[in-house]
C-alpha positions in Angstrom: 76.9 94.2 309.1 73.7 92.5 310.3 73.5 94.6 313.4 74.0 97.8 311.4 71.2 96.9 309.0 68.9 96.1 312.0 69.8 99.4 313.5 69.0 101.3 310.3 65.7 99.4 310.0 64.8 100.3 313.6 65.6 104.0 313.1 63.6 104.1 309.8 60.7 102.4 311.6 61.0 104.8 314.6 61.0 107.9 312.2 57.9 106.6 310.5 56.1 106.2 313.8 57.1 109.6 314.9 56.0 111.2 311.7 52.6 109.4 312.0 52.2 110.7 315.6 53.2 114.2 314.5 50.5 114.1 311.7 47.9 112.9 314.1 48.8 115.7 316.5 48.7 118.3 313.8 45.3 117.1 312.6 44.0 117.1 316.1 45.2 120.7 316.5 43.0 121.7 313.5 40.0 121.3 315.9 41.6 123.1 318.9 39.5 125.8 320.4 42.4 128.3 320.0 42.5 129.9 316.5 46.2 130.5 316.9 46.8 126.8 317.4 44.6 125.9 314.5 46.6 128.5 312.3 49.9 127.1 313.4 48.9 123.5 312.7 47.5 124.4 309.3 50.7 126.1 308.2 52.8 123.3 309.5 50.7 120.8 307.4 50.9 123.1 304.4 54.7 123.3 304.7 54.7 119.5 304.6 52.5 119.4 301.5 49.4 118.4 303.4 50.4 114.7 303.9 47.9 112.1 305.1 45.7 111.6 302.1 41.9 111.5 302.7 42.2 112.0 306.5 43.9 115.2 305.9 41.5 116.3 303.2 38.5 115.7 305.5 40.2 117.6 308.3 40.8 120.6 306.0 37.2 120.6 304.9 36.1 120.5 308.6 38.6 123.2 309.3 37.0 125.5 306.7 33.6 125.1 308.3 35.0 125.8 311.7 36.8 129.0 310.6 33.7 130.2 308.8 31.7 129.8 312.0 34.5 131.6 313.8 34.5 134.4 311.3 30.9 135.3 312.3 31.9 136.1 315.9 32.3 139.8 316.6 35.8 141.2 317.0 37.6 138.0 316.0 39.1 138.9 312.7 42.4 140.7 312.1 44.7 140.9 309.1 46.8 137.9 310.0 43.7 135.7 310.6 42.0 137.0 307.4 45.1 136.0 305.4 45.0 132.6 307.1 41.3 132.2 306.4 41.9 132.9 302.7 44.7 130.3 302.7 42.3 127.7 304.2 39.7 128.4 301.5 42.3 128.1 298.8 43.6 124.8 300.3 40.1 123.3 300.4 39.2 124.5 296.9 42.4 122.9 295.6 41.2 119.5 296.9 38.4 119.4 294.2 36.6 117.1 296.7 32.7 116.9 296.4 32.6 116.9 300.2 33.9 120.4 300.1 30.9 121.8 298.2 28.9 122.9 301.2 31.7 124.7 303.1 32.7 126.4 299.8 29.1 127.4 299.2 29.2 129.1 302.6 32.1 131.3 301.3 31.1 131.8 297.7 31.2 135.6 298.3 34.9 135.6 299.3 36.4 135.6 295.9 38.0 133.5 293.2 39.4 130.7 295.3 35.8 129.8 296.4 34.2 130.3 293.0 36.9 128.4 291.1 36.8 125.6 293.6 33.0 125.3 293.3 33.2 125.5 289.5 35.7 122.6 289.5 33.2 120.4 291.3 30.7 120.7 288.4 27.4 119.0 289.1 28.4 118.2 292.7 28.0 121.9 293.4 25.6 123.2 290.7 22.4 123.0 292.5 23.8 124.6 295.6 25.4 127.4 293.5 22.0 128.1 291.8 20.3 128.2 295.2 22.6 131.0 296.3 21.3 133.2 293.5 18.2 133.6 295.7 20.2 135.1 298.6 19.3 138.6 299.8 23.1 139.3 300.2 24.2 140.8 296.8 27.8 139.7 297.5 26.5 136.1 297.6 24.5 136.4 294.4 27.5 137.9 292.7 29.7 135.1 293.8 27.1 132.6 292.6 26.8 134.0 289.1 30.6 134.3 288.9 30.8 130.6 289.7 28.3 129.7 287.0 30.2 131.9 284.6 33.4 130.0 285.5 31.6 126.6 285.0 31.1 127.6 281.4 34.8 128.1 280.7 36.3 125.3 278.6 38.2 123.8 281.6 35.1 123.1 283.6 32.3 123.0 281.0 32.6 119.2 280.4 31.6 118.7 284.0 28.2 120.3 283.5 27.6 119.8 279.8 24.8 117.3 280.2 21.4 118.6 278.9 19.8 118.7 282.4 22.6 120.8 283.8 22.6 123.2 280.9 18.8 123.6 281.3 19.2 124.4 285.0 22.0 126.9 284.2 19.9 128.6 281.5 17.0 129.0 283.9 19.3 130.3 286.7 21.0 132.9 284.4 17.6 134.1 283.1 16.5 134.7 286.6 19.8 136.6 287.3 18.9 139.0 284.6 16.4 140.5 287.0 19.0 141.1 289.6 19.2 144.6 291.2 23.0 144.5 290.6 24.2 145.8 287.3 27.4 143.7 287.7 25.4 140.5 288.3 23.1 141.3 285.3 26.1 141.9 283.1 27.8 138.6 284.2 24.5 136.7 283.6 24.2 138.2 280.1 27.8 137.3 279.2 27.3 133.8 280.6 24.1 133.2 278.6 26.1 134.1 275.5 28.8 131.6 276.5 26.2 128.9 277.1 24.7 129.4 273.7 28.2 129.2 272.1 28.9 126.0 273.9 25.8 124.3 272.4 27.0 122.2 269.4 24.1 121.3 267.2 23.8 117.5 267.0 25.9 117.0 270.1 23.5 114.9 272.3 26.1 113.5 274.7 27.6 116.8 275.7 31.3 116.2 274.6 31.2 119.3 272.4 31.6 117.4 269.2 29.3 115.4 266.9 30.3 111.8 266.0 29.0 108.3 266.0 28.7 108.3 269.8 25.8 110.8 269.5 24.0 108.6 267.0 24.5 105.7 269.4 22.5 107.6 272.1 19.7 108.1 269.6 19.7 104.4 268.5 19.7 103.2 272.1 16.5 105.1 272.8 14.9 104.9 269.3 11.2 104.6 269.4 10.9 105.3 273.0 8.4 107.9 274.3 8.9 110.1 277.4 8.0 108.1 280.5 8.8 104.8 279.0 11.7 102.6 280.3 14.7 103.3 278.1 13.7 106.8 277.0 16.8 109.1 277.1 15.9 112.8 277.1 19.2 113.6 275.5 18.1 111.7 272.4 14.8 113.7 272.0 16.6 116.4 270.1 13.4 118.2 269.0 11.7 117.9 272.3 8.5 116.3 271.0 8.5 113.5 273.6 9.6 110.7 271.3 12.9 109.5 269.8 12.4 108.9 266.2 13.8 109.3 262.7 13.6 113.1 262.9 16.0 113.1 265.9 18.3 110.7 264.1 18.3 112.7 260.9 19.1 115.9 262.7 22.2 114.3 264.3 23.2 112.6 261.0 23.1 115.9 259.2 25.6 117.4 261.6 28.1 114.6 261.4 31.5 115.6 259.8 31.5 114.9 256.1 32.6 111.3 255.3 31.6 109.9 258.8 30.3 106.3 258.7 28.6 104.9 261.6 27.6 101.3 262.2 
C-alpha cells in the first residue's frame, strides 16, 4: 500500500510539473514571431481557462500590444486573424486590469469589447479616454465618447463618481459637442443628460445617496479654505472656496426625513 501511495504521489507531482512546463511553453509562444504560433497558443490557453494567474494576465496584455502593432503591417490581416484579434481584445478587456488601459486605448475604435473594458477600469483609464477625443480619426473619437457614455451607466459610474472625475467628464463631453460627427455629438448630448441625472444633490462622497457619511466629509473639512491643509474640495458644495455652515446646511436639507447624525 505504501508503494502505491508513493507511486500516486509521484505521478501527481509529475503531472503538475508537466502542466507547469506546458504553461510556460504556451506563454512563451505568445511572443513568437509567427502569428499562427501566437494564435494557436492563445486558443490553447483560452481552452484551459487562461491558467497561471498574474503571469498569464500580463502575457495577454503584452500579446494585445503585439497584435495591434502587427495589425498595422500591410497585407497581414485576414478573416481568421481578424477574428482572433477580436478575441484577444475581449480576453484582455475581461481582465479588468489597470495595466491593460494603454493597450485597450490603442484599440478604442474597434468596438464594444474595448470600450466596455476601458469603462470598467474607471479612473485608471479616464484621462486616456478623454485624450482620445482630440484624435483626428473620427472612429477613435467615437470610440472614446462611447466609452465615456458607458462609464456613466450604473454598473461603472461608481468608479468615476468622484467630483474631480465628473468635472473632467463634463468638460470632455462639452468639447465633444463641437465634433464634426453627428453620431459623436448625439452620444455626447445623451451622456451629458446621464451625467446630470447621476448628480444627487447633497451627495458629496459620490455614492449616489445622501446620508451621514456625506455630513462626515463636511465636518472633517469644516472651516478650511482652499489651499489649506485638510481642505476637501468635495465638501465645498457651493464652490465658494471655504467649507462652512452653508455647505453643511445644504447637505443636511437633503438628508432623508428622520435621519440623525452624530
